[in-house]
Phi, psi and omega in degrees: 000311180296323179297318179295318179297317179295316179297318179295318179298318180295318179298318179299317179295318180293314180291317180296325179287339182279345181282120181278149181275157174294156177222154177266138180225141172242148180183176179261136179289128178266308178200163178235128175249098184294322182295321181267355184056052181229137174243133177257126184232137177263119179244185176299336180270003182107188180281140181219139175267131178240136178278143175245135178230186184296336180272350181294130179259132175253117188243128181282177184295338180257010176094355179279154179279141176274126178285339184274345179057231184294345179269007181300132184292346177282349179275080180243155181306135177096346181289141179276126182240151168250128184240148168248114185259136179296164181301340178283356179062026182224326185259136178273131174268319180220145173234117179264114186264132177282175177296151177288133180287139177282147179271000000 
């Protein structure tokens, strides 16, 4: 009984330790592919493609959620974004969109 409890505890620690945490990334938007649900962002580490899914939150400059998601008109090439990337380093959890620039 004690052996099973110890083995289970070790497995929980090993599996729990393998889960990577989300991280924040800032960068400039290069392009948006709405059909593939992919955003390409240039960061200090170079260009990276990030997946967008149904759980990805698009948050405006005042903290409100964007109903348009990846189709938001503020997502234009060159805009500076703050992203929350999932532990898999591929999927976006949050996209923080800045204010729309006036013409």
